[in-house]
Each structure stands twice: as C-alpha cells, then as structure tokens.
C-alpha positions as CSV (number, residue, x, y, z in Angstrom):
1,M,152.7,-57.8,-43.1
2,S,155.7,-56.8,-45.2
3,K,158.1,-59.2,-46.8
4,T,160.9,-57.9,-44.5
5,A,158.8,-58.6,-41.4
6,I,158.0,-62.1,-42.6
7,R,161.7,-62.8,-43.2
8,M,162.5,-61.5,-39.7
9,L,159.8,-63.8,-38.2
10,L,161.1,-66.8,-40.1
11,A,164.7,-66.1,-39.1
12,T,163.6,-65.7,-35.5
13,A,161.7,-69.0,-35.6
14,A,164.7,-70.7,-37.2
15,V,167.1,-69.5,-34.5
16,S,164.6,-70.6,-31.8
17,A,164.3,-74.0,-33.4
18,M,168.0,-74.3,-33.6
19,L,168.5,-73.4,-29.9
20,S,165.7,-75.8,-28.9
21,S,167.3,-78.5,-31.0
22,Q,170.7,-77.8,-29.4
23,A,169.2,-78.0,-25.9
24,F,167.5,-81.2,-26.7
25,A,170.7,-82.6,-28.3
26,A,172.6,-81.9,-25.1
27,G,170.5,-84.6,-23.5
28,L,169.2,-85.5,-20.1
29,I,171.2,-85.6,-16.9
30,S,169.5,-87.7,-14.3
31,I,170.2,-86.7,-10.7
32,I,169.5,-89.1,-7.9
33,V,169.9,-88.0,-4.3
34,N,169.0,-89.4,-0.9
35,D,166.1,-87.6,0.8
36,P,165.4,-84.0,-0.1
37,A,163.5,-83.6,3.3
38,N,167.0,-83.1,4.6
39,P,168.2,-79.6,3.5
40,Y,171.7,-81.0,2.7
41,W,170.4,-83.4,0.1
42,L,167.8,-80.8,-1.2
43,T,170.7,-78.4,-1.9
44,E,172.7,-81.2,-3.5
45,G,169.9,-81.9,-6.0
46,N,169.0,-78.3,-6.6
47,V,172.6,-77.2,-7.3
48,A,173.2,-80.2,-9.7
49,K,170.0,-79.5,-11.6
50,A,170.6,-75.8,-11.9
51,T,174.2,-76.4,-13.1
52,A,173.0,-79.0,-15.7
53,E,170.4,-76.6,-17.1
54,K,172.9,-73.7,-17.2
55,L,175.1,-75.9,-19.4
56,G,172.2,-76.6,-21.8
57,Y,171.0,-80.0,-20.6
58,T,167.6,-81.1,-19.4
59,A,167.7,-82.5,-15.8
60,N,165.5,-84.2,-13.3
61,V,166.0,-85.1,-9.7
62,G,164.8,-88.3,-8.0
63,A,165.3,-89.5,-4.4
64,H,165.9,-93.1,-3.3
65,K,165.7,-92.2,0.4
66,G,168.4,-94.8,1.3
67,D,166.6,-97.7,-0.4
68,T,168.8,-99.6,-2.8
69,N,165.8,-101.1,-4.6
70,A,164.4,-97.6,-5.3
71,E,167.8,-96.5,-6.4
72,S,168.1,-99.5,-8.8
73,T,164.7,-98.6,-10.3
74,M,165.7,-95.0,-10.8
75,I,168.9,-96.1,-12.6
76,D,166.8,-98.3,-14.8
77,T,164.6,-95.3,-15.6
78,A,167.6,-93.1,-16.3
79,I,168.9,-95.8,-18.8
80,T,165.5,-96.1,-20.4
81,N,165.3,-92.3,-20.8
82,K,168.7,-92.4,-22.5
83,S,170.4,-90.1,-20.0
84,V,173.7,-88.8,-21.1
85,A,175.0,-88.9,-17.5
86,I,173.9,-89.8,-14.0
87,I,174.8,-87.8,-10.9
88,L,174.2,-90.2,-7.9
89,D,174.5,-89.9,-4.2
90,P,174.7,-93.6,-3.5
91,A,172.3,-95.3,-1.1
92,N,174.9,-97.9,0.2
93,A,178.6,-98.2,-0.1
94,D,178.3,-101.8,-1.2
95,G,174.6,-102.2,-2.2
96,S,174.7,-99.4,-4.8
97,I,177.5,-101.1,-6.9
98,G,175.1,-103.3,-8.9
99,A,173.0,-100.4,-10.0
100,I,176.0,-98.4,-11.0
101,K,177.3,-101.3,-13.0
102,K,174.0,-101.3,-15.0
103,A,174.5,-97.7,-16.0
104,V,178.1,-98.4,-16.9
105,A,177.0,-101.3,-19.1
106,A,174.6,-98.9,-20.9
107,N,177.6,-96.6,-21.5
108,I,176.2,-93.9,-19.3
109,P,178.9,-92.1,-17.2
110,V,178.1,-92.0,-13.5
111,F,179.4,-89.3,-11.1
112,L,179.0,-89.9,-7.4
113,V,178.6,-87.1,-5.0
114,N,178.7,-86.9,-1.2
115,A,179.1,-90.7,-0.5
116,E,181.5,-93.2,-1.9
117,V,181.1,-96.8,-3.0
118,N,183.6,-99.6,-2.1
119,Q,184.7,-100.1,-5.7
120,E,186.8,-97.8,-7.9
121,G,186.8,-97.8,-11.7
122,L,183.1,-97.7,-12.1
123,A,182.2,-94.1,-11.6
124,K,184.0,-91.5,-13.6
125,G,184.3,-89.4,-10.4
126,Q,183.6,-89.7,-6.7
127,L,183.3,-86.2,-5.3
128,V,182.9,-86.1,-1.5
129,S,183.6,-83.9,1.5
130,N,186.9,-84.6,3.2
131,N,185.1,-86.3,6.1
132,A,188.3,-87.2,8.0
133,Q,189.5,-83.6,7.9
134,G,186.0,-82.3,8.8
135,A,185.7,-84.7,11.7
136,A,189.1,-83.6,13.1
137,L,188.1,-80.0,12.7
138,G,184.8,-80.6,14.6
139,A,186.2,-82.7,17.3
140,T,189.0,-80.2,18.0
141,Q,186.4,-77.4,18.3
142,W,184.1,-79.6,20.5
143,Q,187.0,-80.4,22.9
144,K,187.6,-76.6,23.2
145,A,184.0,-76.2,24.2
146,M,184.1,-79.2,26.6
147,G,187.5,-78.7,28.2
148,D,189.8,-81.6,29.1
149,K,187.3,-83.7,31.1
150,G,183.7,-84.8,31.2
151,N,181.3,-87.5,30.1
152,Y,179.8,-87.5,26.7
153,V,177.8,-89.5,24.2
154,E,177.9,-89.8,20.4
155,L,175.2,-90.1,17.7
156,F,176.3,-92.2,14.8
157,G,174.9,-91.9,11.2
158,N,173.8,-94.6,8.8
159,P,176.2,-97.6,9.0
160,A,175.7,-98.3,5.3
161,D,177.3,-94.9,4.5
162,N,181.1,-94.9,4.8
163,N,180.9,-91.2,5.9
164,A,179.4,-92.3,9.3
165,A,182.4,-94.5,10.2
166,T,184.9,-92.0,8.9
167,R,183.5,-89.2,11.0
168,S,183.2,-91.3,14.1
169,N,186.8,-92.5,13.7
170,G,187.9,-89.0,13.2
171,Y,186.2,-87.9,16.5
172,E,187.8,-90.9,18.2
173,T,191.3,-90.0,17.0
174,V,191.1,-86.5,18.4
175,L,189.2,-87.2,21.6
176,T,191.2,-90.2,22.8
177,Q,194.1,-87.8,23.3
178,Y,192.2,-86.5,26.3
179,P,191.9,-89.5,28.8
180,D,189.5,-87.6,31.1
181,L,187.0,-87.2,28.3
182,K,184.9,-90.3,28.7
183,K,182.5,-91.6,26.0
184,V,179.7,-93.3,28.1
185,G,177.3,-94.0,25.3
186,K,176.8,-94.3,21.5
187,E,173.7,-94.8,19.4
188,V,172.9,-95.1,15.7
189,A,170.4,-92.5,14.5
190,D,170.7,-92.9,10.7
191,W,171.2,-89.2,10.0
192,D,167.6,-88.6,11.1
193,R,166.3,-85.8,13.4
194,T,163.5,-87.8,14.9
195,K,165.8,-90.7,15.6
196,G,168.4,-88.3,17.0
197,H,165.8,-87.0,19.5
198,D,164.6,-90.5,20.5
199,K,168.1,-92.0,20.8
200,T,169.2,-89.0,22.9
201,Q,166.3,-89.6,25.3
202,S,167.6,-93.2,25.7
203,L,171.1,-92.0,26.3
204,L,170.0,-89.5,28.9
205,Q,168.1,-92.2,30.8
206,A,171.2,-94.3,31.0
207,N,173.6,-91.4,31.5
208,P,171.9,-88.4,33.1
209,D,175.1,-86.6,34.0
210,I,176.6,-86.1,30.5
211,Q,178.3,-82.8,29.7
212,G,178.7,-83.3,25.9
213,L,177.1,-84.8,22.8
214,I,178.9,-85.1,19.5
215,S,176.9,-86.0,16.4
216,G,177.7,-87.4,13.0
217,N,175.4,-84.8,11.3
218,D,173.3,-81.7,12.0
219,E,169.9,-83.4,11.8
220,M,170.7,-85.9,14.6
221,A,172.3,-83.0,16.6
222,L,169.1,-80.9,16.2
223,G,167.0,-83.8,17.4
224,A,169.4,-84.2,20.3
225,I,169.0,-80.5,21.2
226,A,165.2,-80.9,21.2
227,A,165.5,-83.8,23.6
228,L,168.0,-81.9,25.9
229,K,165.6,-79.0,26.0
230,E,162.8,-81.2,27.0
231,A,164.9,-82.7,29.8
232,G,166.1,-79.2,30.9
233,K,169.7,-80.2,30.3
234,L,170.8,-78.2,27.2
235,A,172.5,-75.4,29.2
236,N,174.9,-77.9,30.6
237,V,175.6,-80.0,27.5
238,K,177.9,-79.0,24.6
239,V,176.5,-80.2,21.3
240,G,178.5,-80.5,18.1
241,G,177.1,-81.0,14.6
242,F,178.3,-81.8,11.0
243,D,176.9,-80.5,7.7
244,G,176.4,-76.8,7.9
245,S,172.7,-76.8,7.4
246,P,170.6,-73.6,7.7
247,D,168.9,-74.9,10.9
248,A,172.2,-75.8,12.5
249,V,173.6,-72.4,11.7
250,A,170.5,-70.8,13.3
251,S,171.2,-73.1,16.3
252,V,174.8,-71.9,16.5
253,K,173.6,-68.3,16.3
254,A,171.2,-69.0,19.2
255,G,173.9,-70.5,21.3
256,E,172.4,-73.9,21.4
257,M,174.9,-75.8,19.2
258,A,178.6,-75.2,19.9
259,Y,179.5,-75.4,16.2
260,T,178.8,-77.2,12.9
261,V,181.2,-78.4,10.3
262,L,180.1,-77.2,6.8
263,Q,180.3,-79.7,4.0
264,P,180.8,-77.9,0.7
265,V,178.0,-79.7,-1.0
266,A,177.1,-76.7,-3.2
267,V,180.7,-76.8,-4.5
268,F,181.1,-80.5,-5.3
269,S,177.5,-80.9,-6.7
270,E,178.3,-78.2,-9.2
271,K,181.7,-79.6,-10.0
272,A,180.3,-83.1,-10.6
273,V,178.0,-81.8,-13.3
274,E,180.8,-79.7,-14.9
275,Q,182.9,-82.9,-15.0
276,A,180.1,-84.8,-16.5
277,D,179.7,-82.1,-19.2
278,A,183.5,-82.3,-19.9
279,F,183.4,-86.1,-20.2
280,I,180.4,-86.0,-22.5
281,K,182.2,-83.5,-24.8
282,T,185.8,-84.7,-24.6
283,G,185.8,-88.1,-23.0
284,K,187.8,-86.7,-20.1
285,T,186.6,-85.3,-16.8
286,G,189.5,-82.9,-16.3
287,A,190.1,-84.3,-12.8
288,E,193.4,-86.0,-11.9
289,T,191.7,-88.8,-9.9
290,E,188.4,-90.5,-9.6
291,K,188.1,-89.8,-5.8
292,Q,188.2,-86.1,-5.1
293,L,188.1,-84.7,-1.6
294,F,186.7,-81.2,-0.7
295,D,187.8,-79.7,2.6
296,C,185.1,-78.8,5.2
297,L,184.8,-75.5,7.0
298,L,184.1,-74.8,10.7
299,I,181.1,-72.6,11.6
300,T,181.1,-71.1,15.1
301,K,179.5,-68.0,16.7
302,D,182.6,-66.1,15.6
303,N,182.1,-66.5,11.8
304,V,178.4,-67.5,11.6
305,D,177.5,-64.1,10.0
306,K,179.6,-65.1,6.9
307,Y,177.0,-67.9,6.1
308,T,175.5,-66.3,3.1
309,A,173.4,-69.1,1.5
310,P,172.6,-72.7,2.2
311,F,175.9,-74.6,2.7
312,T,177.9,-71.5,1.7
313,L,180.4,-69.7,3.9
314,S,182.0,-66.6,2.5
315,Q,185.7,-66.4,3.2
C-alpha cells in the first residue's frame, strides 16, 4: 500500500472517530411513553426517537403503560444512564410529579408530551394537543351526524389523565346546547379497545335504543364499534372518535365511524425533542411558554384521503 493510500485511510479513520465522538458527546435522550400497543403512543415514541437521532443523539424508548411505579423506575434508569434530556408522556397528572422532580434534581431537563401534570415550573415544556378545541370540533361534527335529538352514551378515558376530563367537558359544553340530545349513560374505559367493547355492551344492555356514542379516544370507539356490530346496531348509531389513528381512519373510510379528531402527535413529539436540543445547547427552549397547545384537525369522509401517514393530515 502506498504512503498516500495509508494517509487517506488514517484521515478517514480520524474523521470517523471524530464523528463517533461527537455523536457520543451529544448524549442520550430517554423517551418514556405510555403503551406502544396503542398506535398513538407508538408514533409518539418513534417520532421522538427518530428526531433525536437525526440531531445526533442516541435515544431509547421505554413504556410505563400507565404505571407510576414503572415510570419512576424508568426515570431512575435515565438518571443513572446520564441522560441529557427526558421526553415523557406522564402516567398520571399528580402521580408523575415525584418522578419528574427526581430528574430535575439531577439537572436533567424534562419535556412532557401529550399529557400534562398538575404543577408548572418542573418541566421545561409541556407540549400537548389542544384538547378543548379538539373536543369542541368533534362534538360539533358528531351533532351534525346525530341531528338535534336522540339518546346517546359516552365512553370516558383514564381519569388519571387530565385529557379525559377536558375532552368530556368539551363534549358537554357543545352538546348541552341541544336539549333534545339526551346522554343516558357514561362509562370509564381507560383509553382501551377491549374495555371500550365491554363497557359498550353494558351500556347497550341498559340503553338498547341509543342513536349515538361519543368516545374520548379512537381505541375505545373502535371497541364500541365491534360491540355495536355484534349487537346488530351499528347502522343506527353514530360513533365519534378522537386521536386520528390509522384504524380509526380506516373505520371512517368504511362508513363505520362518523369522524375522528386528529391529534398532531407527530408534530409535537418532534417539536419536544427540538426544544430539548435547543435547551441543551443554549439553556433556552425557544418557546414562549412552558405549556404549549397544538390544534387538532377533523377527519371525515370528505377529507380522509388526505391522511398520508400515521397521525398526519396533508392540508
């Protein structure tokens, strides 16, 4: 091998080592989501990880599945692994505060996505869907499908998540303007498809003549649709969802779900990592406020073909 070739090899190796060192120096971003069995949370973790790696960090994704003990353990691991930032979808609006405080005490910036906690000043950012706006959007569309009168039931999400109450209250604000729309039942189904199915069965037993069902998320709504199909009642019941998941979009296309409200999870998951990167480098996130709301979008049969990727609607 010639001296020139050897010098080129050594130079290439030096550049490679330098790039590797830079990537390592950028550090680890730990991403903790709820349950990736739900496509919404899967997308949240995948987008955050891809964004972190694009910016030169290493990244890993863990799931607490709504368990605050598991969440606390994952925060401990992130601290032990000397994470330079944590992206967290909190398990509980109150119960996650202690775990976040541990990260803050270890001087690790925390950025919350999708769900809030009931204390400001801990996280560097809380990036969430505008749930009140999305709920009003969905309830208005659901009322158009239902008309001005009829009996309906509601599936409520996880009570430990502030989003559940915000959406339910948003539905109530719109629908109570129509006195002949009667809510005859409400069940907690914890964002879960199987529970949505089972709770809908119970609601149908108590209220066999419903004309509508409005749900706090798509998974519960899809479970409800399965139960309504089994009961032979889906054709006469208007079902509304919330999330904009691929399965819900397919259900809208099929004419089974009247609409779904898309949460821009792909947008704010990317934004949270970008703000973490900015804070690591400059000490500032670049955002004006800790709490940041991202408006939701309505998906109906009229615009469903503009759904180009999971939780992405082309305008």
